[in-house]
C-alpha positions as CSV (number, residue, x, y, z in Angstrom):
1,X,-73.0,64.8,-85.5
2,X,-76.5,63.5,-84.1
3,X,-75.0,60.5,-82.9
4,X,-72.4,62.4,-81.2
5,X,-75.1,65.4,-79.5
6,X,-76.9,62.2,-78.5
7,X,-73.7,60.5,-76.3
8,X,-73.4,63.5,-74.9
9,X,-76.4,64.0,-73.6
10,X,-76.1,60.2,-72.7
11,X,-73.0,61.5,-70.7
12,X,-74.6,64.5,-69.0
13,X,-78.0,62.0,-67.8
14,X,-75.3,59.4,-66.6
15,X,-73.6,62.5,-64.6
16,X,-77.3,63.3,-63.3
17,X,-78.3,59.4,-61.9
18,X,-74.6,58.6,-60.8
19,X,-75.2,62.3,-58.4
20,X,-78.7,61.4,-57.8
21,X,-79.5,65.1,-59.1
22,X,-83.1,66.6,-60.3
23,X,-83.1,68.3,-63.3
24,X,-83.2,71.8,-61.5
25,X,-79.3,70.6,-59.9
26,X,-78.2,70.0,-63.3
27,X,-79.7,73.5,-64.0
28,X,-77.9,75.0,-61.7
29,X,-74.8,73.5,-62.3
30,X,-74.8,74.0,-65.8
31,X,-76.6,78.1,-65.9
32,X,-79.3,76.7,-68.3
33,X,-83.0,76.5,-67.5
34,X,-84.6,73.4,-66.7
35,X,-86.7,72.8,-69.3
36,X,-83.3,73.0,-71.5
37,X,-82.1,70.1,-69.5
38,X,-85.2,68.5,-69.7
39,X,-84.8,68.2,-73.4
40,X,-81.3,66.9,-73.1
41,X,-82.2,64.5,-70.8
42,X,-84.9,63.5,-72.8
43,X,-82.7,63.3,-76.1
44,X,-84.3,66.0,-77.6
45,X,-81.3,67.3,-79.6
46,X,-82.2,69.4,-82.6
47,X,-82.6,72.4,-80.4
48,X,-78.9,72.1,-79.8
49,X,-75.4,72.6,-81.6
50,X,-72.8,69.7,-80.7
51,X,-70.3,72.8,-79.4
52,X,-73.3,73.6,-76.6
53,X,-73.7,70.3,-75.6
54,X,-70.3,69.9,-74.7
55,X,-69.5,72.9,-73.3
56,X,-72.6,71.8,-71.0
57,X,-71.0,68.5,-70.2
58,X,-67.7,70.4,-69.7
59,X,-69.7,72.2,-67.0
60,X,-70.0,69.0,-65.5
61,X,-67.1,67.2,-66.3
62,X,-64.5,69.9,-66.2
63,X,-61.7,67.6,-67.8
64,X,-63.5,66.5,-70.5
65,X,-62.0,65.8,-73.5
66,X,-63.6,65.1,-76.9
67,X,-62.0,63.5,-79.4
68,X,-63.6,63.0,-83.4
69,X,-62.8,59.4,-85.2
70,X,-63.2,59.2,-88.7
71,X,-65.2,56.1,-89.4
């Protein structure tokens, strides 16, 4: 689960880089405090559920689909 959470954080960070956005811009788009975005962008995943991170990512990528593959 932590690996999946980290990958979703990386997806959000990539979105920020590709669109040249500030943390406050991402926070506004997702609808959370800037401090929460700071945690996400730094990979501080312990305070988030996977569901919550996926919902944040979906606000940036409306067509996002998540697939779970058994290892």
